[in-house]
N, C-alpha and C positions, 0 to 999 in steps of 0.2 A: 365842178362845185366841191369844195373841200368837204363838207358834211350834208348828208340828205336830211332836210328839215321835215320832221313827221307831225300831222294832226291825228290825234286819236279820235277815231269816230266811235263813241262809246265807252262810257266810264264804268261798266260791269266788271265782274271777274276775268272775263277773258281780255278785255281791254287794259286792265292792271298787269296781266302777265306779260303782254307784248310790251307795255310801257317799261316795265321793269326790265326787260331784255334790252330795248333800245337805251334804257339810261344807263344801265350798269355793265352791259355786255358788248355792245357794239359801238367802238369809239368814232365809226364814220356816220352815225346817225344822232340826231338831236330832237328830242321831242320839243316843239315849240306852241302847241296849242292842244286844247281838249274840247270836244264837242259831245253834249249829251242833252237829251229833252229834259233831264232832271238836274236843274241848275246846282243843286247841292252836291251831287254825284260829280259833276264835271269840276266844280271850284274843289271839292276834296282831292279827286285825282290830279289836277294841276297844281295844287299845294304840295302833294307828295313829291312833284318832280320840279320843285323850287319854281313855279311859274306864277307870275303875277295874277290875280283874280281876274284881271282883263282878258287873260288868254282863255277864259272859261266860257264857252259859248252853249246857247239853247236853239239857235238858228244857223244852220249849216252855211247858208248864203253870208252870214255875217261872219263866221270863222274864215270863209275863203276871202271875204273883203277887206278883212281888218289885219290878217295875219299873213306874212309871206311863208309859204312849205312848198314843198316838193312831191309829197305823198301823203296818202291817207292809210289809215289801218282800221279797217270796218269790222266790228264787234257787236253791232246792234242786232235786234231781232231779225229774223231771215225776211220777212216781208218788206224789210226797208233797204236791202242790199243793192236793188236795181236802182233806187232813186238815188242814193248816195255815190253810186258807182258813175251813173249819166252826169251828175253834176260836177263831180271830180274830174272826169275825163273831159267835158266841155272847157274847164279851166286848166287843162293840160298838167293833171295831177296824176302820177302815179297811184295805182291801187292794190293793195292787199285786201284781200276780202276772206274772213272765217267763211268756213264751212257750217251750214249748207249753203252753195252758192246763192240760191234764191228759190222760189216757190214753183215757178213753171219754167217750161223750156222757152218759151217766148222770151220770158225775162232774161234767161242765160243769153239767148242770141241778142238781145238788147245790150246786155252788158259788155259781151264780146265785141260786139260791132261798134259801140261808142269808144272803147279803149283802143279797137284797130284804127277807126277814123282819126283820133286824136294822136295816134303813135305814142301812148304811154302804156306801161306795162300793167298787165293783170295777171296777178298770182293768187291762187286758192289754196287756203290754209289747211292743207293734209299734212301735218307735222310727223304722221307715221313714215314718210318716204325719206324724212331726214334723220331717223333714229337709227343708231348704228345697230341694233340687232335686227332690225327690218331690212336694213341696206346689204348687211352680210347675208341674211337669208336669201334676198334677191339674187345676190351675185353666186351663192352657191348653187341655186336654181339654175341659173343662167350657164354655169359650168357644167351642168350634168351631174352633179353630185348625187342626186337622187333618181336620176333618169328623167322620164316624162313625167310632169305632175298629173295626178288623176283626180284628187279632192282637195281643196283648200279650204278648211274651215277657219273662220274666223270671229273671235268671242269679242263682244263690245257691251261691256256691263258697266253703268254708271251709278255712282254713290248717290246723287241726288237729283231730283226732278229740276228741269230749268224753269223759268219764271212761267206764271200763270198764262202769259200771252200765248205759249207753246201748246197748251192743252187743247186748242182748237185747232185741229188738223188744217184747217183753212190757211192758217196762218204760218203753220211751220211745218206741215207735212208729216207730223207725228215723230215719234221717239227714233222710227227706221231713220229718219232725216237729222235730228237734234244730235243723237248718239251714234249712230251707225253708218252714217255718212261715210266716216272712216274705214269701216268694214267692206262696204261697196267698192270703194276706191282701192283699198289694198288687195282684194281679190283680183279686180281687174288688171291692177299695176303687175302683180306678181304671176298672174295667168298670161299676161301680155295679150290679152283679148278681150274683145267686148261682150256684154250679156246679150243671149239669144232667147232665152224663156226664164221667167221667175214666178214661182210659186210660193206664197207666204200664208201663213196663219198668225193671229194675235188674238190676246185677250187683255182685260183689265183684271188682274188677280189682286192686287195690293191696294188700290186706290178707289174703293166704292164710291166715295163722297165726289169724288172729281167726276166720275163716270155719270152721277146724276144730272149734273149740268152739261157736261160734254160727253155724249153718248159713245161717239167715235174715238174717245181718248182708250189708249192700250198702255199696259207698262212692261209687256213681255211678249217677245214675236220670235218666230222661227223662220227663217228663208232659206229656200232650195232653189238653186241656179244654175243654168247649163249656159255656159259661154260659146262662142262661135267655134273654137278649137276643141270643143267637147270635154273641156275641163269642168268638173262639178264644184260649185261653190255653196257653202253652208254658212249662214249667218247666224248668231245666236244672241239675242239680245234681252236685257233685263234693265229696266230702271225705274224706281230706284233699286240698287242692288245693296242690301245691308251690310255685306261683310267688307264693302271696299270698292277701289276701281279695279277693274279686269280688263286687260286688252291682251289677247294673245292670239296666235295664229299657228295651225298645224297645217303642213303640207304634205300629203301622202304622195309619193311617186311610184314608178315601176320599180326602183332599185333601192328605195329607203323612204326616209321621213325626216323632216325638218320642224323643229320647234322654235317660235318666235316669242318671245316676251317671258313675263315672270310674275307672281303673285307677292314675292318677298320685298319687304321694303329694302332689305339689306343682308347682307351674308351673318349675320349675328343670330345664333340660335341658343336660346336658354333651356336647359332639361333639369326638371326636378320631378321627383316621384309623385307629386300632386297633380302637376299639370302636364307632364310629358315634355316632349320637344316642342318648343315654342318660337316661332320667329314673327315679328310683326309684319302685316299684311300693307300693301300699298293702298292707301286711301284717297289719294288725291291725283287726277288726272296732271296737275301742274307738277307734281313732284316727279311722278312717273316719266315724263316726256320733257323734262326741263333742259336738258341738253338739245333735244330735237326742237324745242322752239327756238333755242338760240341759233341753231343750224339754219333753220327755216328763215327767221328773220334777217339773218347775216347775209343767206342768198338773195333775198328781196333787195337789199341795198346794193349787193355787188351787181345785181342784174342793172339796176338803175345807173351805177357809176361807169358800168362796163357796156350799157347799151346791149344787153344780151337778152334771151327769152327765158322765162323760167323754167323750170322742169316740171313746175305743176301749173297748168294753164288753164283758162276757162273753158277750154274742151275737155279737161279732165273733171272740173267742176260740174258741168252740164252732163256727162255720162253718170254720174253719182246722182244727179237730181233724177235723170230718166229711169234710173233702175230702182229709186225710191218711190217715184210716181207708179212703177208697174207694180211694185210688191204691195203699195196701199190699195190699188185697184185690184190685186188678186185677193187680198183679205175682205174686200166687199162682195166680190164675185165668188168667192170660194173655189178658184179653179186657176190654172196657170195662165199667165199672161206673156204673150210672145212680143217682143221688142223689135 
């Protein structure tokens, strides 16, 4: 095939981000249709990418029947991921699925099996693995620059809450899934080991009105983990985070420390007597990981064209889901959970 034809499954913020990447940054890809249960959103996004309104769908089966495409990019609510993956795989469509992969481990297995049976690619959206800073940190760690890793602390603080559907943990697995799946994956990837024990605490400190309807909702959490190789992992979660978007990692080793990530939007600093030294902070995940999203989506297209396995697979997505489930169980029980 000359170009990989893409159907965007989900016309929200993340769908638009991926759509922009495929439209403007990846010549080997072409957006040919948009699906969303909200017809207005589907039509608006289709229009942005110069698609006829007949290429906007509210029924996924109709999208498959009426437009020829090679792959889907799923950015819909988490509890829908398995359904769309299974339908796509059954129709021989490759699948890129945003994190979190899904809600349950059983659903993870069904997604993996469906794609394996159909011989189509399944890539999970952990864009940090494609960020130059994270990749460089991983390389330095592998080269022994700081000796053996002892503690990996990952900060994941989001500026705004997800949609209301995510307030119910049964539909989303909570903030630790929606925001911090990246952190669970980053720690496992950097440590090169799976989770052994997880202990987590959480509370709702900023959104009491949400707690009235959803008593299990939390907006800040801390996770302490031990991995199989005895590396300690720490996750610091706040969402909403009023000062902006904050995604950083600190790796303490036997010989030194590695810092990954930043708070500044750029290198410009303004200094005045009244305000002191000021540099704008990062406000958006879209801007912070812009290049990583391009690299991630380009990798998906290359895997399809070259028939190779993605570096982020369904197995990686499942490990993050497993860790999130354990963390939520720990919050409820008030004690560590063995994986």
